[in-house]
The first five atom37 places (N, CA, C, CB, O) and aatype in JSON, in Angstrom:
{
  "aatype": [20, 20, 20, 20, 20, 20, 20, 20, 20, 20, 20, 20, 20, 20, 20, 20, 20, 20, 20, 20, 20, 20, 20, 20, 20, 20, 20, 20, 20, 20, 20, 20, 20, 20, 20, 20, 20, 20, 20, 20, 20, 20, 20, 20, 20, 20, 20, 20, 20, 20, 20, 20, 20, 20, 20, 20, 20, 20, 20, 20, 20, 20, 20, 20, 20, 20, 20, 20, 20, 20, 20, 20, 20, 20, 20, 20, 20, 20, 20, 20, 20, 20, 20, 20, 20, 20, 20, 20, 20, 20, 20, 20, 20, 20, 20, 20, 20, 20, 20, 20, 20, 20, 20, 20, 20, 20, 20, 20, 20, 20, 20, 20, 20, 20, 20, 20, 20, 20, 20, 20, 20, 20, 20, 20, 20, 20, 20, 20, 20, 20, 20, 20, 20, 20, 20, 20, 20, 20, 20, 20, 20, 20, 20, 20, 20, 20, 20],
  "atom_mask": [
    [1, 1, 1, 1, 1],
    [1, 1, 1, 1, 1],
    [1, 1, 1, 1, 1],
    [1, 1, 1, 1, 1],
    [1, 1, 1, 1, 1],
    [1, 1, 1, 1, 1],
    [1, 1, 1, 1, 1],
    [1, 1, 1, 1, 1],
    [1, 1, 1, 1, 1],
    [1, 1, 1, 1, 1],
    [1, 1, 1, 1, 1],
    [1, 1, 1, 1, 1],
    [1, 1, 1, 1, 1],
    [1, 1, 1, 1, 1],
    [1, 1, 1, 1, 1],
    [1, 1, 1, 1, 1],
    [1, 1, 1, 1, 1],
    [1, 1, 1, 1, 1],
    [1, 1, 1, 1, 1],
    [1, 1, 1, 1, 1],
    [1, 1, 1, 1, 1],
    [1, 1, 1, 1, 1],
    [1, 1, 1, 1, 1],
    [1, 1, 1, 1, 1],
    [1, 1, 1, 1, 1],
    [1, 1, 1, 1, 1],
    [1, 1, 1, 1, 1],
    [1, 1, 1, 1, 1],
    [1, 1, 1, 1, 1],
    [1, 1, 1, 1, 1],
    [1, 1, 1, 1, 1],
    [1, 1, 1, 1, 1],
    [1, 1, 1, 1, 1],
    [1, 1, 1, 1, 1],
    [1, 1, 1, 1, 1],
    [1, 1, 1, 1, 1],
    [1, 1, 1, 1, 1],
    [1, 1, 1, 1, 1],
    [1, 1, 1, 1, 1],
    [1, 1, 1, 1, 1],
    [1, 1, 1, 1, 1],
    [1, 1, 1, 1, 1],
    [1, 1, 1, 1, 1],
    [1, 1, 1, 1, 1],
    [1, 1, 1, 1, 1],
    [1, 1, 1, 1, 1],
    [1, 1, 1, 1, 1],
    [1, 1, 1, 1, 1],
    [1, 1, 1, 1, 1],
    [1, 1, 1, 1, 1],
    [1, 1, 1, 1, 1],
    [1, 1, 1, 1, 1],
    [1, 1, 1, 1, 1],
    [1, 1, 1, 1, 1],
    [1, 1, 1, 1, 1],
    [1, 1, 1, 1, 1],
    [1, 1, 1, 1, 1],
    [1, 1, 1, 1, 1],
    [1, 1, 1, 1, 1],
    [1, 1, 1, 1, 1],
    [1, 1, 1, 1, 1],
    [1, 1, 1, 1, 1],
    [1, 1, 1, 1, 1],
    [1, 1, 1, 1, 1],
    [1, 1, 1, 1, 1],
    [1, 1, 1, 1, 1],
    [1, 1, 1, 1, 1],
    [1, 1, 1, 1, 1],
    [1, 1, 1, 1, 1],
    [1, 1, 1, 1, 1],
    [1, 1, 1, 1, 1],
    [1, 1, 1, 1, 1],
    [1, 1, 1, 1, 1],
    [1, 1, 1, 1, 1],
    [1, 1, 1, 1, 1],
    [1, 1, 1, 1, 1],
    [1, 1, 1, 1, 1],
    [1, 1, 1, 1, 1],
    [1, 1, 1, 1, 1],
    [1, 1, 1, 1, 1],
    [1, 1, 1, 1, 1],
    [1, 1, 1, 1, 1],
    [1, 1, 1, 1, 1],
    [1, 1, 1, 1, 1],
    [1, 1, 1, 1, 1],
    [1, 1, 1, 1, 1],
    [1, 1, 1, 1, 1],
    [1, 1, 1, 1, 1],
    [1, 1, 1, 1, 1],
    [1, 1, 1, 1, 1],
    [1, 1, 1, 1, 1],
    [1, 1, 1, 1, 1],
    [1, 1, 1, 1, 1],
    [1, 1, 1, 1, 1],
    [1, 1, 1, 1, 1],
    [1, 1, 1, 1, 1],
    [1, 1, 1, 1, 1],
    [1, 1, 1, 1, 1],
    [1, 1, 1, 1, 1],
    [1, 1, 1, 1, 1],
    [1, 1, 1, 1, 1],
    [1, 1, 1, 1, 1],
    [1, 1, 1, 1, 1],
    [1, 1, 1, 1, 1],
    [1, 1, 1, 1, 1],
    [1, 1, 1, 1, 1],
    [1, 1, 1, 1, 1],
    [1, 1, 1, 1, 1],
    [1, 1, 1, 1, 1],
    [1, 1, 1, 1, 1],
    [1, 1, 1, 1, 1],
    [1, 1, 1, 1, 1],
    [1, 1, 1, 1, 1],
    [1, 1, 1, 1, 1],
    [1, 1, 1, 1, 1],
    [1, 1, 1, 1, 1],
    [1, 1, 1, 1, 1],
    [1, 1, 1, 1, 1],
    [1, 1, 1, 1, 1],
    [1, 1, 1, 1, 1],
    [1, 1, 1, 1, 1],
    [1, 1, 1, 1, 1],
    [1, 1, 1, 1, 1],
    [1, 1, 1, 1, 1],
    [1, 1, 1, 1, 1],
    [1, 1, 1, 1, 1],
    [1, 1, 1, 1, 1],
    [1, 1, 1, 1, 1],
    [1, 1, 1, 1, 1],
    [1, 1, 1, 1, 1],
    [1, 1, 1, 1, 1],
    [1, 1, 1, 1, 1],
    [1, 1, 1, 1, 1],
    [1, 1, 1, 1, 1],
    [1, 1, 1, 1, 1],
    [1, 1, 1, 1, 1],
    [1, 1, 1, 1, 1],
    [1, 1, 1, 1, 1],
    [1, 1, 1, 1, 1],
    [1, 1, 1, 1, 1],
    [1, 1, 1, 1, 1],
    [1, 1, 1, 1, 1],
    [1, 1, 1, 1, 1],
    [1, 1, 1, 1, 1],
    [1, 1, 1, 1, 1],
    [1, 1, 1, 1, 1],
    [1, 1, 1, 1, 1]
  ],
  "atom_positions": [
    [[26.06, -11.44, 3.56], [24.8, -11.1, 2.9], [23.93, -10.28, 3.84], [24.06, -12.36, 2.46], [23.84, -10.55, 5.04]],
    [[23.32, -9.3, 3.29], [22.45, -8.43, 4.07], [21.19, -9.13, 4.55], [22.08, -7.22, 3.26], [20.63, -8.77, 5.58]],
    [[20.75, -10.13, 3.81], [19.51, -10.8, 4.17], [19.7, -11.81, 5.3], [18.94, -11.51, 2.96], [18.72, -12.41, 5.74]],
    [[20.9, -11.99, 5.79], [21.18, -12.95, 6.85], [20.34, -12.72, 8.1], [22.63, -12.9, 7.21], [19.85, -13.67, 8.7]],
    [[20.19, -11.47, 8.49], [19.39, -11.16, 9.68], [17.91, -11.51, 9.43], [19.53, -9.66, 10.05], [17.22, -11.98, 10.34]],
    [[17.45, -11.28, 8.22], [16.07, -11.63, 7.88], [15.88, -13.15, 7.91], [15.7, -11.07, 6.49], [14.85, -13.64, 8.37]],
    [[16.87, -13.88, 7.41], [16.81, -15.34, 7.45], [16.73, -15.81, 8.9], [18.04, -15.96, 6.75], [15.97, -16.72, 9.23]],
    [[17.52, -15.19, 9.76], [17.5, -15.55, 11.18], [16.1, -15.32, 11.77], [18.56, -14.73, 11.97], [15.61, -16.14, 12.54]],
    [[15.47, -14.2, 11.42], [14.11, -13.92, 11.9], [13.14, -15.0, 11.43], [13.64, -12.54, 11.42], [12.28, -15.44, 12.2]],
    [[13.28, -15.42, 10.19], [12.39, -16.44, 9.64], [12.62, -17.76, 10.37], [12.63, -16.62, 8.12], [11.66, -18.43, 10.75]],
    [[13.87, -18.13, 10.57], [14.19, -19.38, 11.26], [13.67, -19.37, 12.69], [15.69, -19.62, 11.25], [13.25, -20.4, 13.22]],
    [[13.7, -18.21, 13.31], [13.25, -18.09, 14.69], [11.72, -18.11, 14.81], [13.78, -16.81, 15.3], [11.18, -18.63, 15.79]],
    [[11.03, -17.57, 13.82], [9.57, -17.45, 13.89], [8.87, -18.39, 12.91], [9.16, -16.01, 13.6], [7.79, -18.07, 12.42]],
    [[9.46, -19.53, 12.63], [8.91, -20.46, 11.65], [7.49, -20.89, 12.02], [9.8, -21.68, 11.53], [6.66, -21.08, 11.13]],
    [[7.19, -21.04, 13.31], [5.87, -21.53, 13.7], [4.77, -20.54, 13.34], [5.84, -21.81, 15.2], [3.68, -20.96, 12.95]],
    [[5.02, -19.25, 13.46], [4.03, -18.24, 13.07], [3.81, -18.26, 11.56], [4.48, -16.84, 13.52], [2.67, -18.16, 11.09]],
    [[4.89, -18.39, 10.83], [4.81, -18.41, 9.37], [4.04, -19.65, 8.92], [6.23, -18.38, 8.73], [3.18, -19.57, 8.04]],
    [[4.35, -20.79, 9.52], [3.68, -22.04, 9.14], [2.2, -22.0, 9.49], [4.35, -23.23, 9.83], [1.37, -22.48, 8.72]],
    [[1.85, -21.43, 10.63], [0.44, -21.32, 11.0], [-0.32, -20.51, 9.95], [0.3, -20.66, 12.39], [-1.46, -20.85, 9.6]],
    [[0.29, -19.46, 9.46], [-0.33, -18.63, 8.43], [-0.48, -19.41, 7.12], [0.5, -17.35, 8.19], [-1.49, -19.29, 6.44]],
    [[0.53, -20.21, 6.78], [0.46, -21.02, 5.56], [-0.63, -22.08, 5.67], [1.83, -21.68, 5.27], [-1.38, -22.31, 4.72]],
    [[-0.73, -22.73, 6.83], [-1.76, -23.75, 7.04], [-3.14, -23.13, 6.89], [-1.62, -24.41, 8.44], [-4.03, -23.7, 6.26]],
    [[-3.31, -21.95, 7.48], [-4.58, -21.23, 7.37], [-4.94, -20.96, 5.91], [-4.52, -19.92, 8.16], [-6.09, -21.13, 5.51]],
    [[-3.95, -20.52, 5.13], [-4.18, -20.23, 3.7], [-4.54, -21.5, 2.93], [-2.92, -19.58, 3.09], [-5.46, -21.48, 2.12]],
    [[-3.82, -22.59, 3.18], [-4.11, -23.85, 2.5], [-5.52, -24.32, 2.82], [-3.08, -24.94, 2.91], [-6.22, -24.84, 1.95]],
    [[-5.95, -24.14, 4.06], [-7.3, -24.55, 4.45], [-8.37, -23.75, 3.71], [-7.47, -24.39, 5.96], [-9.48, -24.25, 3.49]],
    [[-8.06, -22.51, 3.34], [-9.03, -21.65, 2.66], [-9.04, -21.83, 1.14], [-8.74, -20.2, 2.97], [-10.03, -21.49, 0.49]],
    [[-7.98, -22.37, 0.57], [-7.87, -22.47, -0.89], [-8.79, -23.57, -1.43], [-6.41, -22.74, -1.31], [-8.63, -24.73, -1.07]],
    [[-9.74, -23.22, -2.3], [-10.66, -24.23, -2.82], [-9.98, -25.28, -3.71], [-11.76, -23.55, -3.59], [-10.47, -26.4, -3.8]],
    [[-8.89, -24.94, -4.35], [-8.22, -25.86, -5.26], [-7.24, -26.81, -4.59], [-7.51, -25.1, -6.3], [-6.51, -27.51, -5.28]],
    [[-7.22, -26.84, -3.26], [-6.26, -27.69, -2.55], [-6.96, -28.72, -1.68], [-5.34, -26.83, -1.69], [-6.56, -28.97, -0.54]],
    [[-8.0, -29.33, -2.21], [-8.81, -30.26, -1.43], [-8.04, -31.49, -0.95], [-9.99, -30.7, -2.25], [-8.28, -31.97, 0.15]],
    [[-7.14, -32.0, -1.77], [-6.41, -33.22, -1.41], [-5.33, -32.97, -0.37], [-5.79, -33.84, -2.65], [-5.21, -33.71, 0.61]],
    [[-4.56, -31.92, -0.57], [-3.46, -31.65, 0.36], [-3.97, -31.11, 1.69], [-2.47, -30.66, -0.25], [-3.31, -31.24, 2.72]],
    [[-5.15, -30.5, 1.66], [-5.75, -29.95, 2.88], [-5.87, -31.02, 3.97], [-7.14, -29.36, 2.57], [-5.72, -30.73, 5.15]],
    [[-6.14, -32.25, 3.56], [-6.29, -33.36, 4.5], [-4.98, -33.66, 5.22], [-6.8, -34.61, 3.77], [-4.98, -33.94, 6.41]],
    [[-3.87, -33.59, 4.5], [-2.56, -34.0, 5.04], [-1.71, -32.83, 5.51], [-1.81, -34.77, 4.0], [-0.85, -33.0, 6.37]],
    [[-1.95, -31.67, 4.96], [-1.04, -30.53, 5.2], [-0.86, -30.17, 6.66], [-1.56, -29.33, 4.47], [0.29, -30.04, 7.1]],
    [[-1.91, -30.0, 7.44], [-1.66, -29.59, 8.83], [-1.01, -30.69, 9.66], [-2.97, -29.17, 9.49], [-0.32, -30.4, 10.64]],
    [[-1.22, -31.93, 9.29], [-0.72, -33.04, 10.09], [0.79, -33.18, 9.99], [-1.37, -34.33, 9.66], [1.47, -33.26, 11.02]],
    [[1.32, -33.21, 8.78], [2.75, -33.48, 8.63], [3.57, -32.3, 8.14], [2.94, -34.62, 7.71], [4.8, -32.35, 8.19]],
    [[2.93, -31.27, 7.66], [3.68, -30.17, 7.06], [4.45, -29.34, 8.07], [2.74, -29.29, 6.3], [5.46, -28.73, 7.72]],
    [[4.0, -29.31, 9.3], [4.75, -28.54, 10.29], [6.15, -29.1, 10.46], [4.02, -28.53, 11.65], [7.12, -28.35, 10.6]],
    [[6.28, -30.43, 10.44], [7.61, -31.04, 10.55], [8.47, -30.68, 9.35], [7.49, -32.56, 10.67], [9.64, -30.3, 9.51]],
    [[7.9, -30.79, 8.14], [8.65, -30.47, 6.93], [9.02, -28.98, 6.91], [7.83, -30.83, 5.68], [10.14, -28.62, 6.56]],
    [[8.08, -28.14, 7.28], [8.34, -26.7, 7.27], [9.35, -26.31, 8.33], [7.05, -25.93, 7.5], [10.2, -25.45, 8.08]],
    [[9.28, -26.93, 9.49], [10.24, -26.61, 10.54], [11.66, -26.92, 10.06], [9.93, -27.39, 11.83], [12.57, -26.12, 10.25]],
    [[11.83, -28.08, 9.45], [13.15, -28.46, 8.93], [13.59, -27.43, 7.9], [13.11, -29.88, 8.3], [14.74, -26.99, 7.91]],
    [[12.68, -27.04, 7.0], [13.04, -26.1, 5.95], [13.3, -24.71, 6.51], [11.95, -26.05, 4.9], [14.33, -24.1, 6.22]],
    [[12.38, -24.2, 7.31], [12.48, -22.82, 7.76], [13.59, -22.61, 8.78], [11.17, -22.39, 8.34], [14.05, -21.48, 8.98]],
    [[14.02, -23.67, 9.42], [15.14, -23.53, 10.36], [16.47, -23.82, 9.68], [14.95, -24.46, 11.55], [17.52, -23.76, 10.33]],
    [[16.43, -24.12, 8.4], [17.66, -24.43, 7.67], [17.67, -23.75, 6.3], [17.82, -25.94, 7.5], [18.08, -24.36, 5.31]],
    [[17.24, -22.52, 6.24], [17.14, -21.83, 4.95], [18.47, -21.74, 4.22], [16.58, -20.45, 5.16], [18.49, -21.67, 2.99]],
    [[19.54, -21.73, 4.93], [20.83, -21.59, 4.28], [21.49, -22.92, 3.96], [21.74, -20.79, 5.13], [22.64, -22.92, 3.51]],
    [[20.84, -24.03, 4.17], [21.46, -25.33, 4.01], [20.84, -26.11, 2.87], [21.36, -26.13, 5.3], [19.61, -26.16, 2.74]],
    [[21.66, -26.7, 2.04], [21.15, -27.44, 0.89], [20.93, -28.91, 1.19], [22.11, -27.3, -0.27], [20.44, -29.64, 0.33]],
    [[21.27, -29.37, 2.39], [21.13, -30.79, 2.71], [19.67, -31.24, 2.77], [21.79, -31.09, 4.04], [19.4, -32.44, 2.78]],
    [[18.75, -30.31, 2.8], [17.36, -30.72, 2.94], [16.73, -31.15, 1.61], [16.56, -29.6, 3.54], [15.55, -31.5, 1.57]],
    [[17.51, -31.14, 0.54], [16.99, -31.58, -0.76], [16.48, -33.02, -0.68], [18.09, -31.46, -1.84], [15.42, -33.33, -1.23]],
    [[17.2, -33.88, -0.01], [16.78, -35.29, 0.12], [15.45, -35.39, 0.88], [17.86, -36.12, 0.85], [14.61, -36.22, 0.56]],
    [[15.29, -34.54, 1.87], [14.04, -34.56, 2.64], [12.86, -34.18, 1.74], [14.13, -33.59, 3.84], [11.75, -34.7, 1.91]],
    [[13.08, -33.28, 0.81], [11.99, -32.86, -0.06], [11.72, -33.88, -1.17], [12.29, -31.51, -0.67], [10.61, -33.93, -1.69]],
    [[12.72, -34.68, -1.54], [12.44, -35.8, -2.43], [11.55, -36.8, -1.69], [13.76, -36.48, -2.92], [10.61, -37.35, -2.27]],
    [[11.84, -37.02, -0.43], [11.0, -37.9, 0.39], [9.59, -37.32, 0.52], [11.63, -38.11, 1.8], [8.61, -38.07, 0.46]],
    [[9.48, -36.01, 0.7], [8.16, -35.39, 0.78], [7.38, -35.63, -0.51], [8.28, -33.88, 1.05], [6.17, -35.89, -0.47]],
    [[8.04, -35.55, -1.66], [7.38, -35.84, -2.93], [6.84, -37.26, -2.97], [8.34, -35.62, -4.09], [5.73, -37.5, -3.44]],
    [[7.64, -38.21, -2.47], [7.19, -39.61, -2.41], [5.96, -39.74, -1.49], [8.33, -40.53, -1.93], [4.99, -40.42, -1.82]],
    [[6.04, -39.07, -0.34], [4.94, -39.12, 0.61], [3.68, -38.55, -0.01], [5.3, -38.35, 1.9], [2.6, -39.14, 0.11]],
    [[3.79, -37.41, -0.68], [2.61, -36.79, -1.3], [2.01, -37.71, -2.37], [2.99, -35.44, -1.94], [0.78, -37.8, -2.49]],
    [[2.86, -38.41, -3.13], [2.34, -39.36, -4.12], [1.58, -40.48, -3.42], [3.48, -39.94, -4.98], [0.47, -40.83, -3.83]],
    [[2.16, -41.03, -2.38], [1.51, -42.12, -1.64], [0.2, -41.68, -0.98], [2.47, -42.67, -0.58], [-0.7, -42.49, -0.77]],
    [[0.11, -40.4, -0.66], [-1.12, -39.86, -0.07], [-2.16, -39.49, -1.14], [-0.79, -38.63, 0.78], [-3.25, -39.01, -0.81]],
    [[-1.83, -39.71, -2.41], [-2.7, -39.36, -3.55], [-2.96, -37.86, -3.63], [-4.02, -40.1, -3.44], [-4.04, -37.44, -4.06]],
    [[-1.99, -37.07, -3.23], [-2.1, -35.62, -3.36], [-1.61, -35.25, -4.76], [-1.27, -34.86, -2.24], [-0.48, -35.6, -5.12]],
    [[-2.41, -34.57, -5.56], [-1.96, -34.16, -6.88], [-0.69, -33.3, -6.79], [-3.07, -33.39, -7.62], [-0.52, -32.51, -5.86]],
    [[0.18, -33.47, -7.76], [1.46, -32.77, -7.75], [1.26, -31.25, -7.73], [2.29, -33.17, -8.97], [1.98, -30.54, -7.03]],
    [[0.29, -30.76, -8.5], [0.09, -29.31, -8.53], [-0.29, -28.76, -7.16], [-0.99, -28.95, -9.55], [0.07, -27.63, -6.83]],
    [[-1.02, -29.53, -6.35], [-1.37, -29.06, -5.01], [-0.14, -29.01, -4.12], [-2.45, -29.98, -4.39], [0.02, -28.09, -3.31]],
    [[0.72, -29.99, -4.26], [1.96, -30.02, -3.47], [2.83, -28.81, -3.78], [2.74, -31.31, -3.73], [3.38, -28.18, -2.88]],
    [[2.94, -28.51, -5.06], [3.74, -27.35, -5.49], [3.08, -26.06, -5.03], [3.93, -27.35, -7.02], [3.76, -25.15, -4.55]],
    [[1.78, -25.97, -5.17], [1.08, -24.75, -4.76], [1.24, -24.51, -3.26], [-0.42, -24.84, -5.11], [1.38, -23.36, -2.83]],
    [[1.24, -25.57, -2.46], [1.43, -25.41, -1.01], [2.82, -24.85, -0.71], [1.23, -26.77, -0.28], [2.97, -24.03, 0.19]],
    [[3.83, -25.28, -1.46], [5.17, -24.7, -1.29], [5.16, -23.22, -1.66], [6.2, -25.46, -2.15], [5.78, -22.41, -0.97]],
    [[4.48, -22.88, -2.72], [4.4, -21.47, -3.13], [3.71, -20.63, -2.07], [3.67, -21.34, -4.47], [4.12, -19.5, -1.8]],
    [[2.67, -21.17, -1.47], [1.97, -20.46, -0.4], [2.92, -20.21, 0.76], [0.73, -21.24, 0.08], [2.94, -19.12, 1.32]],
    [[3.69, -21.22, 1.12], [4.64, -21.06, 2.22], [5.68, -19.99, 1.91], [5.34, -22.4, 2.51], [6.02, -19.18, 2.78]],
    [[6.19, -19.98, 0.68], [7.15, -18.94, 0.28], [6.51, -17.55, 0.39], [7.65, -19.19, -1.17], [7.14, -16.61, 0.89]],
    [[5.29, -17.43, -0.07], [4.57, -16.16, 0.01], [4.41, -15.71, 1.46], [3.2, -16.27, -0.66], [4.56, -14.53, 1.77]],
    [[4.09, -16.65, 2.34], [3.9, -16.32, 3.76], [5.22, -15.89, 4.4], [3.32, -17.52, 4.52], [5.22, -15.01, 5.27]],
    [[6.32, -16.48, 3.98], [7.62, -16.05, 4.49], [7.88, -14.6, 4.08], [8.75, -16.97, 3.96], [8.28, -13.78, 4.91]],
    [[7.67, -14.29, 2.82], [7.89, -12.92, 2.35], [6.93, -11.94, 3.01], [7.74, -12.85, 0.83], [7.33, -10.82, 3.34]],
    [[5.68, -12.34, 3.21], [4.73, -11.47, 3.9], [5.18, -11.2, 5.33], [3.33, -12.11, 3.9], [5.07, -10.08, 5.82]],
    [[5.68, -12.24, 6.0], [6.17, -12.08, 7.37], [7.3, -11.06, 7.41], [6.65, -13.44, 7.95], [7.32, -10.18, 8.27]],
    [[8.22, -11.17, 6.5], [9.35, -10.24, 6.47], [8.86, -8.82, 6.22], [10.38, -10.65, 5.38], [9.28, -7.88, 6.89]],
    [[7.97, -8.66, 5.26], [7.45, -7.32, 4.97], [6.69, -6.74, 6.16], [6.53, -7.37, 3.75], [6.81, -5.54, 6.44]],
    [[5.94, -7.56, 6.85], [5.16, -7.09, 7.99], [6.04, -6.75, 9.2], [4.15, -8.12, 8.39], [5.66, -5.92, 10.02]],
    [[7.2, -7.38, 9.3], [8.05, -7.2, 10.47], [9.34, -6.45, 10.19], [8.38, -8.54, 11.05], [10.22, -6.37, 11.04]],
    [[9.45, -5.9, 9.01], [10.62, -5.1, 8.66], [10.49, -3.75, 9.36], [10.77, -4.93, 7.11], [9.65, -2.93, 9.01]],
    [[11.34, -3.55, 10.34], [11.24, -2.34, 11.16], [11.69, -1.1, 10.39], [12.08, -2.49, 12.43], [10.96, -0.11, 10.31]],
    [[12.86, -1.16, 9.84], [13.39, -0.04, 9.08], [12.96, -0.16, 7.63], [14.93, 0.03, 9.18], [13.08, -1.22, 7.02]],
    [[12.46, 0.9, 7.1], [12.09, 0.92, 5.69], [13.11, 1.73, 4.89], [10.67, 1.5, 5.5], [12.79, 2.32, 3.86]],
    [[14.35, 1.73, 5.4], [15.39, 2.48, 4.69], [15.89, 1.69, 3.49], [16.56, 2.82, 5.64], [15.5, 0.54, 3.29]],
    [[16.74, 2.29, 2.71], [17.24, 1.69, 1.48], [17.95, 0.37, 1.74], [18.17, 2.64, 0.78], [17.76, -0.59, 0.99]],
    [[18.77, 0.32, 2.77], [19.52, -0.89, 3.08], [18.58, -2.03, 3.47], [20.52, -0.61, 4.21], [18.78, -3.17, 3.04]],
    [[17.57, -1.75, 4.27], [16.61, -2.77, 4.69], [15.81, -3.27, 3.49], [15.66, -2.23, 5.77], [15.56, -4.47, 3.36]],
    [[15.42, -2.36, 2.62], [14.66, -2.75, 1.43], [15.53, -3.58, 0.49], [14.12, -1.52, 0.7], [15.05, -4.51, -0.15]],
    [[16.81, -3.24, 0.4], [17.74, -4.03, -0.41], [17.88, -5.43, 0.18], [19.12, -3.33, -0.5], [17.92, -6.41, -0.56]],
    [[17.97, -5.55, 1.5], [18.08, -6.85, 2.17], [16.83, -7.68, 1.9], [18.29, -6.66, 3.69], [16.92, -8.89, 1.68]],
    [[15.68, -7.04, 1.91], [14.43, -7.75, 1.63], [14.42, -8.26, 0.19], [13.22, -6.83, 1.88], [14.0, -9.39, -0.07]],
    [[14.88, -7.44, -0.75], [14.95, -7.84, -2.15], [15.94, -9.0, -2.32], [15.37, -6.64, -3.03], [15.68, -9.94, -3.07]],
    [[17.07, -8.91, -1.63], [18.06, -9.99, -1.67], [17.45, -11.29, -1.12], [19.33, -9.6, -0.87], [17.66, -12.36, -1.68]],
    [[16.71, -11.18, -0.04], [16.06, -12.35, 0.55], [15.05, -12.94, -0.43], [15.37, -11.98, 1.87], [14.97, -14.16, -0.56]],
    [[14.31, -12.11, -1.12], [13.33, -12.58, -2.1], [14.03, -13.41, -3.17], [12.58, -11.38, -2.74], [13.54, -14.49, -3.53]],
    [[15.15, -12.94, -3.69], [15.9, -13.7, -4.69], [16.44, -15.0, -4.1], [17.07, -12.85, -5.25], [16.39, -16.05, -4.74]],
    [[16.95, -14.91, -2.91], [17.52, -16.09, -2.23], [16.44, -17.14, -1.97], [18.18, -15.67, -0.89], [16.65, -18.33, -2.19]],
    [[15.28, -16.68, -1.51], [14.16, -17.6, -1.29], [13.67, -18.21, -2.6], [13.01, -16.88, -0.59], [13.3, -19.38, -2.66]],
    [[13.67, -17.4, -3.65], [13.25, -17.9, -4.96], [14.12, -19.07, -5.4], [13.3, -16.79, -6.0], [13.6, -20.1, -5.83]],
    [[15.42, -18.91, -5.29], [16.34, -20.0, -5.66], [16.14, -21.2, -4.74], [17.81, -19.52, -5.58], [16.11, -22.34, -5.21]],
    [[16.0, -20.95, -3.44], [15.83, -22.01, -2.46], [14.56, -22.82, -2.75], [15.79, -21.43, -1.05], [14.59, -24.05, -2.76]],
    [[13.44, -22.12, -2.97], [12.19, -22.81, -3.23], [12.19, -23.49, -4.58], [11.04, -21.84, -3.14], [11.52, -24.52, -4.75]],
    [[12.91, -22.96, -5.55], [13.05, -23.65, -6.84], [13.71, -25.0, -6.63], [13.87, -22.8, -7.83], [13.27, -26.01, -7.18]],
    [[14.76, -25.03, -5.83], [15.46, -26.28, -5.54], [14.55, -27.25, -4.8], [16.74, -26.01, -4.71], [14.49, -28.43, -5.13]],
    [[13.83, -26.75, -3.78], [12.9, -27.62, -3.04], [11.84, -28.19, -3.97], [12.24, -26.84, -1.89], [11.51, -29.38, -3.89]],
    [[11.31, -27.36, -4.83], [10.26, -27.8, -5.75], [10.79, -28.88, -6.68], [9.71, -26.61, -6.56], [10.12, -29.89, -6.9]],
    [[11.96, -28.66, -7.24], [12.56, -29.65, -8.13], [12.73, -30.98, -7.42], [13.91, -29.16, -8.67], [12.4, -32.03, -7.96]],
    [[13.26, -30.95, -6.2], [13.49, -32.2, -5.47], [12.17, -32.87, -5.06], [14.34, -31.93, -4.23], [12.07, -34.09, -5.07]],
    [[11.18, -32.08, -4.7], [9.89, -32.67, -4.36], [9.28, -33.34, -5.6], [8.93, -31.59, -3.81], [8.72, -34.43, -5.49]],
    [[9.4, -32.71, -6.75], [8.88, -33.29, -7.99], [9.66, -34.56, -8.35], [8.97, -32.26, -9.15], [9.07, -35.54, -8.79]],
    [[10.98, -34.53, -8.16], [11.78, -35.74, -8.42], [11.28, -36.91, -7.57], [13.27, -35.48, -8.12], [11.1, -38.02, -8.08]],
    [[11.05, -36.67, -6.3], [10.56, -37.73, -5.42], [9.19, -38.22, -5.84], [10.52, -37.24, -4.0], [8.92, -39.42, -5.83]],
    [[8.32, -37.29, -6.21], [6.97, -37.63, -6.65], [7.05, -38.5, -7.91], [6.14, -36.35, -6.92], [6.38, -39.53, -8.0]],
    [[7.87, -38.06, -8.88], [8.0, -38.81, -10.13], [8.62, -40.18, -9.9], [8.85, -38.02, -11.12], [8.22, -41.15, -10.54]],
    [[9.59, -40.27, -8.99], [10.21, -41.57, -8.69], [9.17, -42.53, -8.12], [11.39, -41.4, -7.71], [9.13, -43.7, -8.48]],
    [[8.33, -42.02, -7.23], [7.27, -42.86, -6.65], [6.25, -43.25, -7.72], [6.57, -42.12, -5.49], [5.75, -44.37, -7.71]],
    [[5.94, -42.34, -8.62], [5.02, -42.63, -9.71], [5.58, -43.72, -10.62], [4.72, -41.36, -10.52], [4.88, -44.67, -10.97]],
    [[6.86, -43.58, -11.01], [7.49, -44.59, -11.87], [7.5, -45.96, -11.2], [8.93, -44.17, -12.22], [7.23, -46.98, -11.83]],
    [[7.82, -45.97, -9.91], [7.84, -47.23, -9.17], [6.45, -47.85, -9.11], [8.38, -47.0, -7.74], [6.31, -49.06, -9.27]],
    [[5.45, -47.04, -8.9], [4.07, -47.52, -8.87], [3.67, -48.1, -10.22], [3.12, -46.39, -8.47], [3.04, -49.16, -10.28]],
    [[4.02, -47.41, -11.3], [3.7, -47.9, -12.65], [4.45, -49.19, -12.96], [4.04, -46.83, -13.7], [3.9, -50.09, -13.6]],
    [[5.69, -49.29, -12.52], [6.49, -50.5, -12.73], [5.84, -51.67, -12.02], [7.94, -50.3, -12.24], [5.73, -52.76, -12.58]],
    [[5.42, -51.46, -10.77], [4.75, -52.54, -10.01], [3.43, -52.92, -10.67], [4.5, -52.09, -8.54], [3.09, -54.1, -10.73]],
    [[2.69, -51.95, -11.16], [1.42, -52.23, -11.83], [1.65, -53.02, -13.12], [0.68, -50.93, -12.14], [0.89, -53.94, -13.43]],
    [[2.69, -52.68, -13.86], [3.03, -53.38, -15.09], [3.44, -54.81, -14.79], [4.15, -52.66, -15.82], [3.02, -55.74, -15.49]],
    [[4.25, -55.0, -13.77], [4.68, -56.35, -13.4], [3.51, -57.2, -12.92], [5.75, -56.28, -12.31], [3.43, -58.39, -13.22]],
    [[2.61, -56.59, -12.19], [1.43, -57.31, -11.68], [0.49, -57.7, -12.81], [0.68, -56.45, -10.65], [-0.12, -58.77, -12.78]],
    [[0.39, -56.83, -13.82], [-0.51, -57.09, -14.94], [0.09, -58.09, -15.92], [-0.84, -55.79, -15.66], [-0.64, -58.8, -16.61]],
    [[1.42, -58.14, -15.97], [2.08, -58.98, -16.97], [2.48, -60.24, -16.43], [3.25, -58.31, -17.55], [3.06, -61.07, -17.15]]
  ]
}
C-alpha cells in the first residue's frame, strides 16, 4: 500500500497529533464532559491507537474505553466527537507534512484517508459497544436494586 509510509509517519509522530487533538477538544464548547477526562487518559488510548494503525487487535481496548467513558458520565456523542477530532488531526498532520505534492503522494494521502475512515469506523463501533454494555449493566443493576 502506498499509504504505508504515511502510516509510519503518523505512528512516529503520534504525540504531536495527540497534542493538537487535546487542544481542539479543550476549545470545543460542546465537549464539556469529555474535556475533564480527555487530557488525562486519552494520551494512553491514542498512543496505543496511533502506534498500531494497521492492527485490529485494539478493538477490545476501545470497547474498554467505551465502558470507561460511560463510568465517567461522558455523553456518548462527546466520546465519538473526540474520536472524529483525532481522525481530523491525523489527516491534517499528513497534509501539513506531505513533502511531495505529486500525483503518487496525493494518491497515497487519499488511500490513507479511506484506510483511516475504515479504521475509525471500527474503533467507533467498538467504543459504542463498550459504552452500551456498561449502560445495560448499569440498568440491570438499577432494576435489581429497585425490585
